[in-house]
C-alpha positions in Angstrom: 25.0 215.3 278.2 21.1 214.8 278.1 21.6 215.4 274.3 24.1 212.7 273.6 22.1 210.3 275.8 18.9 211.2 273.3 21.2 210.6 270.0 19.8 207.2 268.3 23.5 206.4 267.2 24.2 206.2 271.2 21.3 204.8 271.9 21.6 202.0 269.3 25.1 200.9 270.1 23.9 201.3 274.0 21.3 198.6 273.0 23.6 196.2 271.0 26.4 196.4 274.5 23.5 195.2 276.4 22.4 192.2 274.3 26.0 191.2 273.6 26.3 191.6 277.5 23.1 189.3 278.7 24.0 187.0 276.0 27.4 186.1 277.3 25.7 186.0 280.9 23.3 183.9 279.9 25.8 181.7 278.1 28.1 181.7 280.9 25.2 180.7 283.3 24.2 177.8 280.9 27.8 176.4 281.5 27.5 176.7 285.2 24.1 174.8 285.0 25.7 172.2 282.5 28.9 171.5 285.0 26.4 171.3 287.8 24.0 168.8 286.3 27.2 166.4 285.7 28.6 167.2 289.1 24.8 165.8 290.3 25.1 162.6 288.2 28.4 161.6 289.5 26.9 162.4 293.0 24.1 159.8 292.6 26.6 157.2 291.4 28.6 157.8 294.3 25.4 157.9 296.6 24.6 154.5 295.1 28.3 152.8 295.9 28.0 154.5 299.5 24.8 153.3 300.1 26.1 149.5 298.9 29.3 150.0 301.1 31.7 150.2 298.0 34.3 152.1 299.1 36.5 151.4 296.3 33.6 152.1 293.7 32.6 155.8 295.6 36.9 156.5 295.3 37.1 155.3 291.6 33.8 157.5 290.7 35.2 160.7 292.8 38.6 160.1 290.7 36.5 160.1 287.6 34.9 163.4 288.3 38.0 164.8 289.7 39.7 164.0 286.1 36.7 165.1 284.1 37.4 168.7 285.5 34.6 168.7 287.6 34.5 170.8 290.8 33.3 168.6 293.5 30.3 170.3 295.9 30.0 169.7 299.5 27.8 166.6 298.8 30.5 164.9 296.5 33.1 165.2 299.8 30.5 164.3 302.4 29.7 161.2 300.0 33.2 160.1 300.0 33.7 160.4 303.7 30.1 158.4 304.3 31.5 155.8 302.6 34.6 155.2 304.5 32.0 155.2 307.4 29.7 153.0 305.9 32.6 150.6 304.7 33.7 150.7 308.7 37.1 152.4 307.4 37.3 155.2 310.1 40.7 155.6 309.8 40.3 156.5 306.1 37.3 158.5 306.9 39.5 160.4 309.4 42.3 161.0 306.2 39.8 162.6 304.0 38.2 164.6 306.5 41.7 166.1 307.1 42.7 166.6 303.4 39.0 168.8 303.1 40.2 170.6 306.0 43.7 171.7 305.2 42.4 172.4 301.7 39.4 174.8 303.3 36.7 173.1 301.5 34.1 173.4 303.9 32.4 172.2 307.4 32.0 168.4 305.7 32.1 167.4 309.3 29.0 168.8 310.1 27.2 167.6 307.0 24.2 165.3 307.7 25.0 162.5 306.0 28.3 162.5 307.5 26.8 162.6 310.9 24.9 160.0 310.2 27.3 157.6 308.8 30.2 158.2 311.3 27.5 158.0 314.4 26.4 154.4 312.7 29.9 153.6 312.3 30.6 154.0 316.1 32.8 156.9 315.6 30.5 159.7 317.5 33.9 161.3 318.6 34.5 162.5 315.3 30.9 164.8 314.9 30.5 165.8 318.0 32.1 169.3 319.3 33.3 170.4 322.7 30.5 171.8 324.6 30.6 175.0 325.8 31.0 175.4 329.1 28.1 178.0 329.7 24.6 176.3 329.6 23.0 179.8 329.2 24.9 179.6 325.7 23.9 176.3 324.9 20.3 177.0 325.5 20.2 180.5 323.4 22.0 178.6 320.5 19.5 175.7 320.5 16.6 178.5 320.8 18.1 180.0 317.3 18.5 176.6 315.4 15.1 175.6 316.5 13.0 178.3 315.1 10.7 177.6 312.2 11.6 173.7 312.9 10.2 173.0 316.2 8.3 170.4 317.2 7.3 168.5 320.9 10.4 166.3 320.8 12.8 169.2 320.0 10.7 171.1 322.7 11.2 168.4 325.2 14.8 168.6 324.7 14.6 172.9 324.7 13.0 172.5 328.3 15.5 170.1 329.8 18.4 172.6 327.9 16.5 175.5 329.6 16.2 173.8 333.1 20.4 173.4 333.1 20.7 177.1 331.8 18.3 178.2 334.8 20.3 176.6 337.6 23.6 178.8 336.5 21.4 181.9 336.3 21.1 184.4 339.7 17.4 184.6 341.0 15.7 188.0 340.1 18.4 188.2 337.3 17.9 189.9 333.8 19.1 186.5 332.2 16.8 184.7 334.0 13.8 186.9 332.3 16.0 186.8 329.2 15.8 182.7 329.6 11.9 182.7 330.0 11.0 185.0 327.1 13.1 182.6 325.0 11.2 180.0 326.1 7.7 181.7 325.9 8.3 182.5 322.6 8.5 178.8 321.6 5.9 177.5 323.8 3.9 180.3 321.6 4.7 178.7 318.4 3.4 175.7 319.2 0.2 177.0 321.1 1.3 175.8 324.4 -1.2 177.9 326.3 -1.1 175.7 329.6 2.4 175.7 329.8 3.1 179.6 328.9 0.7 180.1 331.9 2.7 178.2 333.9 5.9 179.6 332.9 4.1 183.0 333.8 3.6 182.2 336.9 7.1 180.6 338.0 8.7 184.0 336.5 6.5 185.7 339.4 7.3 183.4 342.1 11.2 183.9 341.0 11.1 187.8 341.5 11.4 188.3 337.5 7.4 188.7 337.0 6.7 189.2 333.0 6.2 192.9 331.9 4.0 194.4 328.7 7.1 193.7 326.7 7.2 189.8 327.8 3.3 189.9 326.5 4.2 191.7 323.4 6.8 188.4 322.7 4.7 185.5 323.4 1.3 187.6 321.4 4.0 187.9 318.4 5.1 184.2 318.3 1.2 183.0 318.6 -0.2 181.2 315.8 -2.8 182.6 313.1 -5.8 180.7 314.5 -8.9 181.3 316.3 -8.1 179.9 319.5 -4.6 181.9 319.7 -6.3 185.4 318.5 -8.5 184.3 321.8 -5.6 183.6 324.0 -4.1 186.8 323.0 -6.9 188.4 324.0 -6.7 186.6 327.4 -3.2 187.8 327.6 -4.0 191.3 327.3 -6.4 191.0 329.8 -4.0 189.7 332.4 -1.7 192.6 331.7 -4.3 195.2 332.7 -5.5 193.1 335.7 -2.1 192.6 336.7 -2.2 196.7 336.9 0.4 197.2 334.2 -0.1 199.6 331.6 -0.7 198.6 327.8 2.3 199.7 325.8 2.2 200.5 322.1 4.5 197.4 321.2 1.6 195.4 323.1 -0.9 196.8 320.9 1.4 196.4 318.1 1.7 192.6 318.4 -2.2 192.2 319.1 -2.4 193.7 315.1 -0.2 191.6 313.9 -1.6 188.4 314.9 -4.8 189.6 313.9 -3.1 190.3 310.6 -1.7 187.1 310.3 -5.1 185.7 310.7 -6.8 187.9 308.1 -9.2 188.8 310.7 -9.9 192.7 309.7 -12.4 193.4 312.3 -10.3 192.1 315.0 -7.7 194.3 313.6 -9.5 197.5 313.3 -10.8 196.9 316.7 -7.9 196.9 318.1 -6.4 200.0 316.3 -9.3 202.0 317.4 -8.1 200.6 321.2 -4.7 202.3 320.6 -6.6 205.8 320.6 -9.1 204.3 323.6 -5.7 204.2 325.5 -4.9 207.5 324.7 -1.6 206.8 322.3 -1.2 207.1 319.4 -0.5 204.6 316.5 3.1 204.6 314.7 3.8 203.3 311.4 4.1 199.9 312.7 0.4 200.3 313.7 -1.0 201.5 310.6 1.6 198.9 308.8 -0.2 196.0 310.7 -3.6 197.3 309.9 -2.4 197.3 306.3 -1.3 193.6 306.4 -4.8 192.8 307.9 -6.7 194.5 304.8 -4.2 192.6 302.5 -4.6 189.3 304.5 -8.4 189.9 304.1 -8.5 190.7 300.5 -9.7 194.5 300.6 -8.2 197.0 298.1 -10.7 199.6 299.4 -9.5 199.1 303.4 -6.6 199.0 302.0 -6.2 202.4 300.3 -8.7 203.8 303.2 -6.0 203.3 305.8 -3.4 205.0 303.3 -5.5 208.0 303.4 -5.7 208.1 307.2 -2.3 207.7 307.7 -1.7 210.5 305.8 -4.2 212.6 307.6 -2.5 211.3 310.7 0.5 213.0 309.4 2.3 209.2 309.3 4.1 208.8 306.3 3.9 205.2 304.5 7.0 203.8 304.0 8.3 200.9 301.9 6.6 198.3 304.2 3.2 200.1 303.7 3.5 200.0 300.0 4.3 196.5 300.2 1.1 195.5 301.4 -0.4 198.0 298.5 0.9 195.8 296.2 0.3 192.8 297.4 -3.6 193.6 297.9 -3.7 195.5 294.6 -2.3 192.3 293.0 -5.9 190.6 293.6 -6.7 193.3 290.8 -4.3 192.2 288.4 -0.8 192.8 287.4 -1.4 196.3 286.2 -2.9 197.1 289.5 -0.2 196.5 291.4 2.6 198.0 289.0 0.8 201.1 289.2 0.9 200.5 293.4 4.8 200.3 292.6 5.1 203.3 290.6 3.2 205.1 292.9 5.9 204.2 295.6 8.3 205.4 292.9 6.7 208.6 292.9 6.8 209.0 296.4 10.7 208.5 296.4 10.6 205.5 298.4 13.2 203.0 298.1 11.9 199.9 296.2 12.9 196.8 297.1 12.9 193.0 295.8 9.8 192.3 297.7 7.9 194.5 296.2 9.1 193.4 292.5 8.3 189.9 293.6 5.0 191.1 294.9 4.2 192.4 290.7 5.7 189.4 289.3 3.4 187.3 291.2 0.5 189.3 290.5 1.1 189.3 286.8 1.5 185.3 287.0 -1.3 184.8 289.0 -3.7 186.2 285.7 -5.1 184.2 283.2 -2.3 183.5 281.1 -2.3 185.2 277.5 0.8 186.3 275.0 1.0 189.6 277.1 1.9 187.5 280.5 5.5 187.0 279.9 6.1 189.8 278.1 5.2 191.9 281.2 7.3 189.8 283.4 10.4 190.5 281.5 10.2 193.8 280.9 9.3 194.3 284.6 12.6 192.1 285.5 14.7 194.5 283.1 13.0 197.6 284.9 14.3 195.6 288.2 18.1 195.5 286.7 17.7 199.5 285.7 16.4 200.2 289.3 19.9 198.3 290.1 17.5 195.9 292.9 19.2 192.5 293.4 17.0 189.6 292.0 16.5 186.6 294.9 15.5 183.5 294.5 11.8 184.3 293.7 12.4 186.8 291.4 14.5 184.3 289.0 12.2 182.0 289.8 9.4 184.2 288.1 11.2 185.2 284.8 11.5 181.6 284.5 7.9 180.7 284.5 7.9 183.7 281.6 10.3 181.4 279.6 8.8 178.6 280.2 5.1 179.9 278.9 7.0 180.8 276.1 8.8 177.3 275.5 12.5 178.4 276.0 12.9 175.3 278.2 16.7 175.5 278.6 16.6 179.2 279.6 14.0 178.3 282.1 16.4 175.6 283.5 19.0 178.1 283.4 17.3 180.8 285.8 16.2 177.9 287.9 19.6 176.9 288.4 20.6 180.3 289.2 17.5 180.7 291.6 18.9 177.8 293.7 22.3 178.8 294.0 21.0 182.8 295.1 18.6 181.3 297.7 20.8 178.5 299.0 18.3 175.9 299.3 15.4 173.9 297.5 12.0 175.5 297.5 8.3 174.1 296.3 8.2 177.3 293.3 11.7 175.9 291.7 10.6 172.5 291.0 7.1 173.7 290.9 8.4 175.8 287.6 10.5 173.1 286.0 7.7 170.2 286.1 5.7 173.3 284.5 7.7 174.0 281.7 8.4 170.3 280.9 4.7 169.6 281.0 4.4 172.6 277.8 6.8 171.1 275.9 6.5 167.3 276.2 7.8 164.1 274.6 11.6 164.5 275.3 11.4 166.6 278.6 9.5 163.3 280.1 12.9 162.1 281.6 13.8 165.9 283.2 10.1 165.7 284.4 10.9 162.3 286.1 14.3 163.7 287.4 12.9 167.1 289.1 10.3 164.8 290.8 12.5 162.7 292.4 14.7 165.3 293.4 11.6 166.8 294.9 10.7 164.0 296.8 14.1 163.6 297.9 14.7 166.8 299.4 11.7 166.4 301.5 9.2 168.8 300.0 5.5 167.6 299.6 4.4 168.3 295.8 1.4 170.1 295.5 -1.9 169.6 293.2 -0.5 171.7 290.6 3.1 169.6 290.4 0.8 166.4 289.7 -1.0 168.0 287.1 1.9 169.0 285.3 3.6 165.8 285.7 0.9 163.7 284.6 1.3 166.3 281.4 4.6 165.8 281.3 4.3 161.9 281.8 1.3 160.8 280.6 1.3 157.1 280.6 4.0 156.7 283.6 3.3 159.5 286.5 1.1 157.3 287.9 3.6 154.3 288.2 6.4 156.9 289.5 4.2 158.3 292.3 3.5 155.1 293.4 7.4 154.4 293.3 7.9 157.4 295.2 5.4 157.0 297.9 3.2 160.0 296.7 -0.5 159.8 296.4 -3.1 162.6 296.5 -3.7 162.4 300.2 0.1 163.4 300.6 0.3 166.4 298.6 0.2 170.0 300.0 -1.7 173.0 299.3 0.5 176.0 298.4 4.3 176.1 297.4 4.5 176.2 294.0 1.3 176.3 292.5 0.4 179.5 293.5 2.7 181.0 291.0 0.4 179.8 287.9 -2.5 178.9 286.9 -3.6 175.5 285.5 -2.4 174.7 282.1 -5.1 174.7 279.8 
C-alpha cells in the first residue's frame, strides 16, 4: 500500500479528484449564497411593506418569492405574520401561524418581530406560553437565558423570580442552596458586591451556609477588574475566617480570575499558595496559570510553566497547548504553528480552537504575499486532519482570499461562516468591508449594504471597519455614517479589527 501511495500517477489522479471536489463544493456554496442574497432582497421589500402596514403588498412580494423558486427563511415567514398583525388583521396572522406550524417551518411565533407586532396589536395571548407551574424551574430557565446578556433591569426581574422560587422550597434544603448559588453567580457577573454579601448572610440565617463550592462559583463569575480581584481575595479570607478549609477548586477559581485580568504576579502568588495549603496543583491549576501567562503576553513564563508541569508529572493537555499557541502567536504565525506541531508530536488531540489561534497569528502579522498562502495551506492541513472548521476558521480563510482580491470567494466563505455560526459576528462584517476596500469602484454598493446590515444587527463598528468603509466609499462614507447615526465615539475596540492590520 505505501508503494502505491508513492506512485506519482496515483498521486496526480488523487490531486485532480481533490481539485474537482473543491471546485464543485465552491460552486455549490456560491449558488447557495446567491440564493440567500436574493431572499434577503425580498425580505427587505417585505419589511418596508410591513412597516407601512401594507399587508397586501407584503403578501404579493412573498408570492413573488415563492414563484421565483426561492426558499423563504424564518425572517420571510415572520414578516408575513408581522405584516398581518401590524395591519390589525389578527385572524389572518393566526391563519399564517397555523399554516407554518402544520408545515413544520420553525417556531415563528417566538420570532422577535412577530412577538412585538402581536403584542402591539393587542394579541398578547397569541405569544404568551402557558406558565410552568414550578417557580423554581421558571427561575432556573430565566438564569439560563440571561447569561451573557444581564443588566440591572433583567437582574430586578431575576430577583423577583428568585423570591417566588424561594417560597416553594423547604428551608435548609439543597434546592434552596442551589437557587442562592445561581443568583450569586449572576450578581458576581455584574459586580454587585454588597448584594453578594447580603445574600451570603441570608444563606447562613436560613441554615444553608455557603461552602467552598459556593465561594468558588462566585469567584469564577467575577469580572476581570482590579476591584473584583480585591473582592475575590476578600471572599477567600471569609472562607478562612469561617473555619472552612480552602479547596483546590477554590484556588483554581482564584487563578482563573487572575488569568482573565492578565495579572500574572497575582496568579503566581495564588499558585504558590496551593503548595502552602499542602495541596497539589492539578491540570486545571497549571492551565489557569498558563492562561495568565498568555493574557499577560509572556512566552518565556508560559514555557517555564509547561516545563514545570512535566517536572510535577502533570501531562499537558490540548488546553495547555492552546494557551501556548496563543501566547507564541505574539511572535508570529510560524511560532504559533510550531507549537501546533509540538502538540501533534505529543499525540494530543488537535482541535478547531488551536487552528484558529494559528490563523489569527498569521493574520495579525504585517501582510506579505506569503500571508494568504500560509492561511490557505494551514486550512488544507486542517481538512486533512478532519477537524471541522467553524465561523472563525472560515472567516480567516475569507481574509486570505480578500488579500488576493478574490472578493466573490471571500463572500462565499463569509456566507458559509454565518451559516456555521448561526449568528452574525463583527469579524464577518469586518472581512467583507476589508475585501471591498481593497477592490474599490463597483464594490462601493456592497460595502454600503454590509455596513447597513452591521448597524441593523445591533453590532457596533470598530475603528478598522470605519477605515475600510472610507476606503471603499471615499466620497460617501461620512454621509452614510451620519444617516445611520454612527460616529467615531460610537465605535468599539476589538471585534473584527484584531484579525488584520490596517490596509496600506
